[in-house]
N, CA, C and O atoms as CSV, one atom per row, in Angstrom:
chain,resi,resn,atom,element,x,y,z
A,1,UNK,N,N,-20.498,37.375,37.390
A,1,UNK,CA,C,-20.281,36.826,36.354
A,1,UNK,C,C,-19.227,36.683,35.368
A,1,UNK,O,O,-18.542,37.706,35.356
A,2,UNK,N,N,-18.869,35.900,34.618
A,2,UNK,CA,C,-17.840,35.252,33.768
A,2,UNK,C,C,-18.512,36.154,32.459
A,2,UNK,O,O,-19.675,36.347,32.106
A,3,UNK,N,N,-17.062,36.642,31.878
A,3,UNK,CA,C,-17.287,37.517,30.995
A,3,UNK,C,C,-16.812,36.768,29.560
A,3,UNK,O,O,-15.761,36.128,29.595
A,4,UNK,N,N,-17.367,36.822,28.641
A,4,UNK,CA,C,-17.216,36.208,27.240
A,4,UNK,C,C,-16.070,37.393,26.593
A,4,UNK,O,O,-16.170,38.616,26.681
A,5,UNK,N,N,-14.735,36.428,25.784
A,5,UNK,CA,C,-14.073,37.495,25.205
A,5,UNK,C,C,-15.620,37.227,23.833
A,5,UNK,O,O,-16.358,36.285,23.543
A,6,UNK,N,N,-15.408,38.990,23.250
A,6,UNK,CA,C,-16.070,39.235,22.045
A,6,UNK,C,C,-15.683,37.952,21.096
A,6,UNK,O,O,-14.875,37.025,21.161
A,7,UNK,N,N,-17.018,38.541,19.885
A,7,UNK,CA,C,-16.509,36.966,19.050
A,7,UNK,C,C,-15.892,37.429,18.079
A,7,UNK,O,O,-16.255,37.069,16.959
A,8,UNK,N,N,-14.736,38.398,18.222
A,8,UNK,CA,C,-13.965,39.350,16.675
A,8,UNK,C,C,-12.835,37.869,17.132
A,8,UNK,O,O,-12.167,37.267,16.291
A,9,UNK,N,N,-12.863,37.493,18.794
A,9,UNK,CA,C,-11.515,36.543,18.875
A,9,UNK,C,C,-11.798,35.292,18.150
A,9,UNK,O,O,-10.876,34.509,17.924
A,10,UNK,N,N,-12.874,35.070,17.810
A,10,UNK,CA,C,-12.804,33.499,17.475
A,10,UNK,C,C,-11.994,33.264,16.501
A,10,UNK,O,O,-11.499,32.137,16.478
A,11,UNK,N,N,-11.508,34.512,15.109
A,11,UNK,CA,C,-10.410,34.002,14.787
A,11,UNK,C,C,-9.260,33.500,15.128
A,11,UNK,O,O,-8.758,32.599,14.456
A,12,UNK,N,N,-8.693,33.972,16.164
A,12,UNK,CA,C,-7.653,33.620,16.963
A,12,UNK,C,C,-8.338,32.931,17.735
A,12,UNK,O,O,-9.350,33.545,17.397
A,13,UNK,N,N,-8.655,32.339,18.340
A,13,UNK,CA,C,-9.264,31.353,19.894
A,13,UNK,C,C,-8.963,30.433,18.914
A,13,UNK,O,O,-7.936,29.794,19.142
A,14,UNK,N,N,-9.609,30.140,17.775
A,14,UNK,CA,C,-9.987,28.924,17.364
A,14,UNK,C,C,-8.585,28.023,17.025
A,14,UNK,O,O,-8.348,27.073,17.771
A,15,UNK,N,N,-7.871,28.248,16.165
A,15,UNK,CA,C,-6.751,27.868,15.762
A,15,UNK,C,C,-5.624,27.928,16.968
A,15,UNK,O,O,-4.679,27.142,17.041
A,16,UNK,N,N,-5.886,28.985,17.889
A,16,UNK,CA,C,-5.239,28.474,19.266
A,16,UNK,C,C,-4.967,27.751,20.188
A,16,UNK,O,O,-3.956,27.476,20.833
A,17,UNK,N,N,-6.523,27.323,20.175
A,17,UNK,CA,C,-6.648,25.769,20.772
A,17,UNK,C,C,-6.421,24.793,20.361
A,17,UNK,O,O,-5.908,23.813,20.901
A,18,UNK,N,N,-6.950,25.023,18.874
A,18,UNK,CA,C,-7.021,23.655,17.643
A,18,UNK,C,C,-5.426,23.188,18.040
A,18,UNK,O,O,-5.168,22.245,18.787
A,19,UNK,N,N,-4.545,23.949,17.458
A,19,UNK,CA,C,-3.052,23.763,16.984
A,19,UNK,C,C,-2.174,23.055,18.665
A,19,UNK,O,O,-1.241,22.261,18.786
A,20,UNK,N,N,-3.246,24.004,20.008
A,20,UNK,CA,C,-2.363,23.366,20.972
A,20,UNK,C,C,-2.694,21.763,21.474
A,20,UNK,O,O,-1.908,20.930,21.925
A,21,UNK,N,N,-4.313,21.646,21.197
A,21,UNK,CA,C,-4.935,20.193,21.958
A,21,UNK,C,C,-4.242,19.396,20.618
A,21,UNK,O,O,-4.159,18.211,20.941
A,22,UNK,N,N,-3.718,19.590,19.248
A,22,UNK,CA,C,-3.327,18.664,18.198
A,22,UNK,C,C,-2.155,18.480,18.395
A,22,UNK,O,O,-1.869,17.286,18.307
A,23,UNK,N,N,-0.819,19.518,18.768
A,23,UNK,CA,C,0.348,19.106,18.753
A,23,UNK,C,C,0.698,18.678,19.770
A,23,UNK,O,O,1.808,18.151,19.704
A,24,UNK,N,N,0.014,18.657,21.181
A,24,UNK,CA,C,0.198,17.843,21.867
A,24,UNK,C,C,-0.002,16.490,22.043
A,24,UNK,O,O,0.572,15.673,22.763
A,25,UNK,N,N,-0.994,16.386,21.193
A,25,UNK,CA,C,-1.562,14.443,21.201
A,25,UNK,C,C,-0.549,14.154,20.196
A,25,UNK,O,O,0.016,13.067,20.315
A,26,UNK,N,N,-0.051,15.246,18.793
A,26,UNK,CA,C,0.560,14.079,18.037
A,26,UNK,C,C,2.469,14.215,18.426
A,26,UNK,O,O,3.218,13.305,18.069
A,27,UNK,N,N,2.920,15.258,19.053
A,27,UNK,CA,C,3.815,15.411,19.552
A,27,UNK,C,C,4.071,14.131,20.938
A,27,UNK,O,O,5.147,13.537,21.002
A,28,UNK,N,N,3.325,13.949,21.610
A,28,UNK,CA,C,2.899,13.133,22.687
A,28,UNK,C,C,3.339,11.551,22.062
A,28,UNK,O,O,4.297,10.953,22.551
A,29,UNK,N,N,2.645,11.049,21.100
A,29,UNK,CA,C,2.527,9.722,20.216
A,29,UNK,C,C,3.328,9.910,19.919
A,29,UNK,O,O,4.045,9.007,20.348
A,30,UNK,N,N,4.346,11.094,18.932
A,30,UNK,CA,C,5.501,10.979,17.938
A,30,UNK,C,C,6.697,10.648,19.456
A,30,UNK,O,O,7.291,9.578,19.323
A,31,UNK,N,N,6.900,11.094,20.205
A,31,UNK,CA,C,7.658,10.901,21.590
A,31,UNK,C,C,7.533,9.595,22.377
A,31,UNK,O,O,8.382,9.322,23.226
A,32,UNK,N,N,6.377,8.676,22.094
A,32,UNK,CA,C,6.156,7.713,23.197
A,32,UNK,C,C,6.634,6.706,22.348
A,32,UNK,O,O,7.326,5.811,22.834
A,33,UNK,N,N,6.307,6.720,20.868
A,33,UNK,CA,C,6.890,6.414,19.368
A,33,UNK,C,C,8.784,6.198,19.014
A,33,UNK,O,O,9.367,5.590,18.117
A,34,UNK,N,N,9.162,6.809,19.893
A,34,UNK,CA,C,10.478,6.933,19.453
A,34,UNK,C,C,11.397,6.293,20.422
A,34,UNK,O,O,12.355,5.533,20.277
A,35,UNK,N,N,10.954,6.704,21.219
A,35,UNK,CA,C,11.597,7.098,23.331
A,35,UNK,C,C,10.712,5.769,23.659
A,35,UNK,O,O,11.431,4.881,23.202
A,36,UNK,N,N,10.087,5.427,23.948
A,36,UNK,CA,C,9.345,4.219,24.677
A,36,UNK,C,C,8.767,5.268,25.930
A,36,UNK,O,O,8.875,6.488,25.813
A,37,UNK,N,N,8.317,4.804,26.797
A,37,UNK,CA,C,8.131,5.625,28.586
A,37,UNK,C,C,8.909,5.810,28.974
A,37,UNK,O,O,8.843,5.932,30.197
A,38,UNK,N,N,10.465,6.015,28.242
A,38,UNK,CA,C,11.867,5.725,29.388
A,38,UNK,C,C,11.937,7.336,30.111
A,38,UNK,O,O,11.238,8.337,29.955
A,39,UNK,N,N,13.005,7.068,30.870
A,39,UNK,CA,C,12.790,8.111,31.893
A,39,UNK,C,C,13.409,9.585,30.508
A,39,UNK,O,O,14.018,9.573,29.439
A,40,UNK,N,N,12.731,10.718,31.471
A,40,UNK,CA,C,12.924,11.921,30.834
A,40,UNK,C,C,11.593,12.027,29.700
A,40,UNK,O,O,11.390,13.196,29.373
A,41,UNK,N,N,10.776,11.152,29.129
A,41,UNK,CA,C,10.044,11.334,28.927
A,41,UNK,C,C,8.712,12.318,28.386
A,41,UNK,O,O,7.929,12.414,27.442
A,42,UNK,N,N,9.062,12.973,29.713
A,42,UNK,CA,C,7.795,13.903,29.357
A,42,UNK,C,C,9.217,15.254,29.178
A,42,UNK,O,O,8.939,16.066,28.295
A,43,UNK,N,N,10.205,15.446,29.691
A,43,UNK,CA,C,10.464,16.385,29.211
A,43,UNK,C,C,10.439,16.416,28.124
A,43,UNK,O,O,9.701,17.286,27.663
A,44,UNK,N,N,11.220,15.496,27.079
A,44,UNK,CA,C,11.333,15.132,25.443
A,44,UNK,C,C,9.895,15.786,25.011
A,44,UNK,O,O,9.758,16.938,24.599
A,45,UNK,N,N,9.236,15.178,25.121
A,45,UNK,CA,C,7.727,15.445,24.964
A,45,UNK,C,C,7.421,17.060,25.287
A,45,UNK,O,O,7.293,17.783,24.300
A,46,UNK,N,N,7.293,17.686,26.658
A,46,UNK,CA,C,7.074,19.446,26.346
A,46,UNK,C,C,8.197,19.837,25.307
A,46,UNK,O,O,8.171,20.650,24.384
A,47,UNK,N,N,8.877,19.259,25.617
A,47,UNK,CA,C,10.255,20.289,23.624
A,47,UNK,C,C,9.738,20.126,22.795
A,47,UNK,O,O,9.745,21.071,22.006
A,48,UNK,N,N,8.963,18.897,22.389
A,48,UNK,CA,C,8.872,18.625,21.204
A,48,UNK,C,C,7.434,19.383,21.025
A,48,UNK,O,O,7.302,20.081,20.020
A,49,UNK,N,N,6.261,19.272,22.028
A,49,UNK,CA,C,5.406,19.989,21.922
A,49,UNK,C,C,5.563,21.650,21.667
A,49,UNK,O,O,5.037,22.310,20.771
A,50,UNK,N,N,6.341,22.051,22.605
A,50,UNK,CA,C,6.986,23.724,21.926
A,50,UNK,C,C,7.366,23.582,20.782
A,50,UNK,O,O,6.869,24.305,19.918
A,51,UNK,N,N,7.983,22.978,20.564
A,51,UNK,CA,C,8.241,23.321,19.294
A,51,UNK,C,C,7.580,22.962,17.593
A,51,UNK,O,O,8.014,23.571,16.615
A,52,UNK,N,N,6.671,22.069,17.505
A,52,UNK,CA,C,5.416,21.445,16.733
A,52,UNK,C,C,4.393,22.599,17.276
A,52,UNK,O,O,3.655,22.981,16.368
A,53,UNK,N,N,4.150,23.286,18.592
A,53,UNK,CA,C,3.114,24.251,18.374
A,53,UNK,C,C,3.645,25.720,17.451
A,53,UNK,O,O,3.033,26.314,16.563
A,54,UNK,N,N,4.888,25.988,17.994
A,54,UNK,CA,C,5.167,27.240,17.070
A,54,UNK,C,C,5.243,26.951,15.564
A,54,UNK,O,O,5.168,27.925,14.816
A,55,UNK,N,N,5.330,26.184,15.231
A,55,UNK,CA,C,5.463,25.753,13.927
A,55,UNK,C,C,3.870,26.170,13.383
A,55,UNK,O,O,3.522,26.884,12.442
A,56,UNK,N,N,2.883,25.222,14.634
A,56,UNK,CA,C,1.677,25.003,13.671
A,56,UNK,C,C,0.692,26.242,14.060
A,56,UNK,O,O,-0.299,26.419,13.352
A,57,UNK,N,N,0.955,27.159,15.239
A,57,UNK,CA,C,0.292,28.059,15.162
A,57,UNK,C,C,0.054,28.868,13.910
A,57,UNK,O,O,-0.953,28.903,13.203
A,58,UNK,N,N,1.312,29.572,13.778
A,58,UNK,CA,C,0.850,30.243,12.515
A,58,UNK,C,C,1.159,29.560,10.915
A,58,UNK,O,O,1.304,30.189,9.867
A,59,UNK,N,N,1.190,28.459,11.071
A,59,UNK,CA,C,0.538,27.633,9.146
A,59,UNK,C,C,-0.803,28.058,10.009
A,59,UNK,O,O,-1.132,29.226,9.800
A,60,UNK,N,N,-1.833,27.175,11.151
A,60,UNK,CA,C,-3.058,26.916,10.910
A,60,UNK,C,C,-3.921,28.490,10.885
A,60,UNK,O,O,-4.884,28.751,10.164
A,61,UNK,N,N,-3.384,29.246,11.706
A,61,UNK,CA,C,-4.093,31.005,11.180
A,61,UNK,C,C,-3.265,31.201,9.939
A,61,UNK,O,O,-3.164,32.418,10.098
A,62,UNK,N,N,-2.791,31.047,9.159
A,62,UNK,CA,C,-2.960,31.419,7.262
A,62,UNK,C,C,-3.957,29.996,6.940
A,62,UNK,O,O,-4.981,30.414,6.399
A,63,UNK,N,N,-4.009,28.508,7.081
A,63,UNK,CA,C,-4.162,27.471,6.511
A,63,UNK,C,C,-5.845,27.553,6.524
A,63,UNK,O,O,-6.620,27.624,5.571
A,64,UNK,N,N,-6.129,27.512,8.084
A,64,UNK,CA,C,-7.805,27.714,8.457
A,64,UNK,C,C,-8.750,28.584,7.625
A,64,UNK,O,O,-9.708,28.118,7.008
A,65,UNK,N,N,-8.512,29.515,7.643
A,65,UNK,CA,C,-9.365,30.233,6.051
A,65,UNK,C,C,-9.679,29.404,5.125
A,65,UNK,O,O,-10.821,28.947,5.078
A,66,UNK,N,N,-8.591,29.009,4.093
A,66,UNK,CA,C,-8.482,28.691,3.481
A,66,UNK,C,C,-9.353,26.752,3.201
A,66,UNK,O,O,-10.089,26.383,2.285
A,67,UNK,N,N,-8.711,25.781,4.690
A,67,UNK,CA,C,-9.584,24.888,4.059
A,67,UNK,C,C,-10.765,25.211,4.436
A,67,UNK,O,O,-11.579,24.641,3.710
A,68,UNK,N,N,-11.437,26.076,5.498
A,68,UNK,CA,C,-12.938,26.620,5.414
A,68,UNK,C,C,-13.684,26.975,4.005
A,68,UNK,O,O,-14.898,26.890,3.825
A,69,UNK,N,N,-12.819,27.344,3.146
A,69,UNK,CA,C,-13.323,27.803,1.595
A,69,UNK,C,C,-13.549,26.522,1.018
A,69,UNK,O,O,-14.459,26.117,0.295
A,70,UNK,N,N,-12.511,25.953,1.493
A,70,UNK,CA,C,-12.288,24.497,0.699
A,70,UNK,C,C,-14.125,23.453,1.376
A,70,UNK,O,O,-14.909,22.900,0.604
A,71,UNK,N,N,-14.203,23.485,2.159
A,71,UNK,CA,C,-15.126,22.973,2.457
A,71,UNK,C,C,-16.528,23.825,2.192
A,71,UNK,O,O,-17.433,23.272,1.567
A,72,UNK,N,N,-16.658,24.913,2.583
A,72,UNK,CA,C,-17.535,25.416,1.724
A,72,UNK,C,C,-18.096,25.151,0.465
A,72,UNK,O,O,-19.265,25.419,0.187
A,73,UNK,N,N,-17.668,24.875,0.057
A,73,UNK,CA,C,-17.330,24.258,-1.728
A,73,UNK,C,C,-18.491,22.865,-1.777
A,73,UNK,O,O,-19.475,22.667,-2.490
A,74,UNK,N,N,-17.870,22.074,-0.701
A,74,UNK,CA,C,-18.614,20.680,-0.797
A,74,UNK,C,C,-19.950,20.755,-0.313
A,74,UNK,O,O,-20.935,20.616,-1.037
A,75,UNK,N,N,-19.998,21.057,1.367
A,75,UNK,CA,C,-20.927,21.049,2.349
A,75,UNK,C,C,-21.592,21.935,2.153
A,75,UNK,O,O,-21.139,22.841,1.454
A,76,UNK,N,N,-22.730,22.017,2.606
A,76,UNK,CA,C,-24.410,22.840,2.479
A,76,UNK,C,C,-24.349,23.856,3.724
A,76,UNK,O,O,-24.492,23.337,4.831
A,77,UNK,N,N,-24.210,24.833,3.682
A,77,UNK,CA,C,-24.137,25.805,5.099
A,77,UNK,C,C,-25.304,24.935,5.601
A,77,UNK,O,O,-25.930,23.982,5.137
A,78,UNK,N,N,-25.349,25.854,7.061
A,78,UNK,CA,C,-26.497,25.109,8.353
A,78,UNK,C,C,-28.193,26.111,7.700
A,78,UNK,O,O,-28.357,27.272,7.323
A,79,UNK,N,N,-28.903,25.220,7.812
A,79,UNK,CA,C,-29.960,26.060,7.736
A,79,UNK,C,C,-30.538,25.937,9.509
A,79,UNK,O,O,-30.672,24.955,10.238
A,80,UNK,N,N,-30.790,27.476,9.751
A,80,UNK,CA,C,-31.645,28.387,11.009
A,80,UNK,C,C,-33.184,28.410,10.950
A,80,UNK,O,O,-33.826,29.028,11.800
């Protein structure tokens, strides 16, 4: 049986996965927009992805709790 990470890792796992996915998509779009699907596209995209992720992940760690607090002002908490 596969074990899950403890709940305390949620604060790192969410911004990690979110920043990986978002920077991949955004850097891919930006690379296609600037270079087109030219030779070397994939290498340029991966380089852009790495650089953007190295910036995005630490920022996400700082910004996500702030965003959650701001959203909590405008959105009702779930009722169980």
